[in-house]
C-alpha positions in Angstrom: 0.3 -9.9 -33.7 -3.2 -11.9 -34.9 -6.0 -10.0 -35.0 -9.5 -11.9 -35.8 -12.3 -10.0 -36.6 -15.7 -11.5 -35.7 -19.4 -10.6 -34.5 -20.6 -10.2 -38.5 -23.7 -11.6 -40.0 -27.1 -10.6 -41.8 -29.2 -8.0 -40.7 -32.1 -5.9 -42.0 -31.8 -2.4 -43.4 -32.1 -0.2 -40.2 -30.6 -2.8 -37.8 -27.3 -2.9 -35.7 -24.6 -5.3 -35.5 -21.1 -5.2 -33.3 -18.2 -6.0 -34.9 -14.8 -7.3 -32.4 -11.0 -7.9 -33.5 -9.6 -9.3 -30.7 -5.4 -9.2 -30.8 -3.1 -11.5 -29.6 0.5 -11.9 -29.7 2.9 -8.5 -29.3 0.1 -6.2 -28.6 2.7 -3.8 -27.1 3.4 -3.0 -30.5 0.1 -1.7 -31.5 -0.7 2.1 -31.4 -3.6 2.8 -33.2 -6.5 0.2 -35.3 -8.7 0.8 -37.6 -11.9 -0.9 -39.4 -12.0 -1.1 -43.6 -14.6 -2.8 -45.9 -14.7 -4.3 -49.6 -16.9 -5.5 -51.6 -16.4 -7.7 -54.6 -14.7 -6.0 -57.7 -14.1 -2.8 -55.4 -10.5 -1.6 -53.3 -11.1 -2.1 -49.7 -11.4 1.3 -48.3 -11.2 2.7 -44.7 -13.9 2.7 -42.2 -12.7 4.0 -38.7 -10.0 4.1 -36.9 -8.9 4.7 -33.4 -6.3 6.3 -31.7 -6.3 5.0 -28.2 -4.1 7.3 -26.6 -5.4 10.5 -27.3 -9.2 9.1 -27.7 -9.1 10.3 -30.8 -11.4 8.4 -33.6 -12.5 8.9 -37.0 -14.9 8.1 -39.9 -15.4 7.9 -43.6 -18.1 10.1 -44.3 -20.4 7.6 -45.3 -20.7 6.1 -41.8 -20.6 8.7 -39.2 -22.7 9.3 -37.5 -24.1 5.8 -37.7 -21.2 3.7 -36.5 -18.9 4.2 -33.4 -15.4 2.8 -33.1 -13.8 1.7 -29.3 -11.4 0.2 -27.9 -10.3 -1.4 -24.5 -7.3 0.2 -22.5 -4.9 -2.3 -23.4 -6.0 -2.7 -27.0 -6.5 -6.1 -27.2 -10.0 -5.5 -28.5 -11.5 -3.1 -30.8 -15.4 -2.7 -31.5 -17.0 -1.1 -34.2 -21.2 -0.5 -33.6 -22.6 0.1 -36.7 -26.3 1.3 -35.9 -29.0 2.5 -39.2 -27.6 -0.4 -41.4 -28.0 0.2 -45.4 -27.1 -2.1 -48.0 -24.8 -0.2 -48.9 -22.7 -0.8 -46.0 -22.4 -5.0 -47.2 -19.3 -5.6 -47.2 -16.7 -8.1 -45.7 -14.7 -5.9 -43.1 -11.7 -6.3 -41.5 -9.4 -5.1 -38.6 -6.2 -3.4 -38.9 -4.0 -2.0 -36.6 0.0 -0.7 -36.5 2.0 2.4 -35.0 1.0 5.3 -32.9 -0.2 8.4 -35.3 -1.4 5.8 -38.1 -4.7 7.3 -37.9 -3.9 10.5 -38.2 -1.6 9.3 -41.5 -4.8 7.9 -42.7 -7.4 10.8 -42.0 -5.1 12.7 -44.3 -4.3 10.1 -46.9 -8.0 9.0 -47.8 -10.0 5.9 -47.8 -7.6 4.0 -49.5 -4.0 4.7 -47.3 -3.5 1.1 -46.2 -0.6 1.4 -44.2 -1.0 -0.7 -41.5 1.1 -3.4 -40.4 -1.1 -5.9 -38.8 -4.3 -7.2 -40.8 -7.0 -10.0 -40.1 -9.4 -12.1 -41.7 -12.7 -10.2 -42.7 -16.2 -10.9 -41.3 -18.7 -10.6 -43.7 -21.6 -8.5 -43.1 -25.3 -8.4 -45.2 -27.9 -5.6 -44.9 -30.9 -7.5 -46.9 -34.0 -7.7 -46.4 
């Protein structure tokens, strides 16, 4: 499975961006998909996760109410709609994919759970005036 993230860029505080992650290859093996982010000198942290089979979504407290994760029924693409962006949202954003129920494990394990099998290259998001 290959994952390709896109949609990053420079946006002013309060603005919006929509990230996309396209998957290819053996996508039949994909269950859950997630977005992570990382800033230099800090650990990569979970942002949001989606279980397409159950339509369950999960969010880090820092982005609840501002970010929305979604995916298509074929699980070939996952999106992250980011609204009301803040400078603290500046980071490289990565998409990840793994078997079903990974989101449930991630939700109970915390932001620094990395048990997804596939990771894409990141896309830079910069929030600055």
